[in-house]
C-alpha positions, 0 to 999 in steps of 0.5 A, a space after each residue: 718500552 715507550 719513554 717520552 719526556 715532556 715539558 718542564 714548564 710550570 715547575 714540573 718535570 714530566 716523563 711518560 713511560 709505558 703509558 704512565 705519566 710520572 711527575 717530578 715537582 718540588 714536593 718530590 724533590 724535597 722528599 728525595 733530597 731532604 733539602 730545605 724547601 720553603 719561603 725565601 728568607 728575608 735576605 738581599 744580596 746588593 750587587 753594588 756592595 763588595 763582598 769581603 771574600 770576593 775582594 780577598 780573591 782567595 789570597 791571604 787566607 790565613 783564618 780558619 773561618 775563611 777556609 771553612 767558608 770557602 769549603 762551604 762555597 765549594 760544596 754548594 757549587 760542586 754538589 748542590 748547584 753543580 754544572 760544567 766546571 769551565 762554565 761555572 760562575 759562582 753567584 754573588 748571592 752565594 758569597 753573601 749567604 756564606 759570609 753572613 751565615 744565612 746559608 744555614 736558613 736558605 731554602 737550597 732545595 728551591 734553588 737546586 730544583 729550579 736549576 735542575 729543571 732549567 738544565 733539563 729544559 735547556 738540554 732537552 731542547 737541544 737533543 731530546 734523545 740523549 743528553 748529559 744531566 747537570 745540577 742536582 741530577 741525583 735527585 732525578 735518578 733516585 726519583 726514577 728508582 722510587 717510581 719503578 716497582 719492583 726495581 732490578 737489583 742488578 742495577 740498584 738495591 733498596 737498603 732502607 725505607 727512611 726520609 729523605 729517600 736518597 738514603 734508601 738506595 745503593 748502586 750495585 755497581 760503581 757505574 751504571 750505563 744506559 745499556 744496563 738499563 736497556 737490558 733490565 728495567 726499560 727493555 722492550 720485551 718481557 718487562 715486568 717492571 711497573 711505574 707509578 708516581 711516588 706517594 708522599 708520607 705525612 712527614 714529607 707533606 709536613 713542610 711549608 713549600 706547598 703552593 697552596 700554603 704559600 698562597 694562604 700565607 700571602 692571603 692572611 698577610 693581605 687580610 691582616 693589613 686590610 683589617 689594620 687599615 680598617 681599624 684605623 679608618 673606624 677609629 678616625 671616623 668615630 672621633 669625627 662623629 663624636 666631634 660632630 655631635 658635640 659641635 652640633 650641640 652648640 658647645 665648642 669642643 675646647 669648652 667641653 674639654 675644659 668643663 669636663 676637666 673642671 668637673 673631674 677636679 671637683 670630684 677629686 677634691 
């Protein structure tokens, strides 16, 4: 069994196993986790404006609503964007998103995927042979299950075939150790397991995180702006041409307007 982890640049985690190159990108992350992945919402966290929750510093928390918000923050920082507890600083952006209620619309999938790849890149650089995953590592774990066919039921059991795919798997034991994997799916001799990249379903494709879709939306916005500017230019040019034509006939524009107004008044009479 040859296992090689490659670079995680350009938004892609690549692992080579037995000659098969497995790719883990934002599409695979969304298919596994079911987290919202898409264009960033129009939300700005001003670092110079104090946040009400931070100002309270978790004191005098008598309102049920505030307790709920702290619970949401805990879920975000301990599960979605988790890292080592002693080194975790909660970004002000998260406080502002929770305080404003925009955390519901925020594409957490993008944020979790970015932090997970960043953690992989950092830790692989330090020790490519062995390291402890942080951030939303469960997505990588389930992705690995999905790429292995058939999977050894002594490690994990496929219980369904739904979306998101994180719901499809149940571990056989409370804890999975590396020795368990070495003796099963990544053993050197007599290994019948095959690896292949996951194939996304139509439902999994039907999201707006696709890079081409994002680029297309940008191009459409640029074309729309260009057409608006062009229309304004044509309108102004048309007015200038009409004024030039009227002026070339030797009749002042003001006189023409007065004549037209008088003519219209006679017709109405």
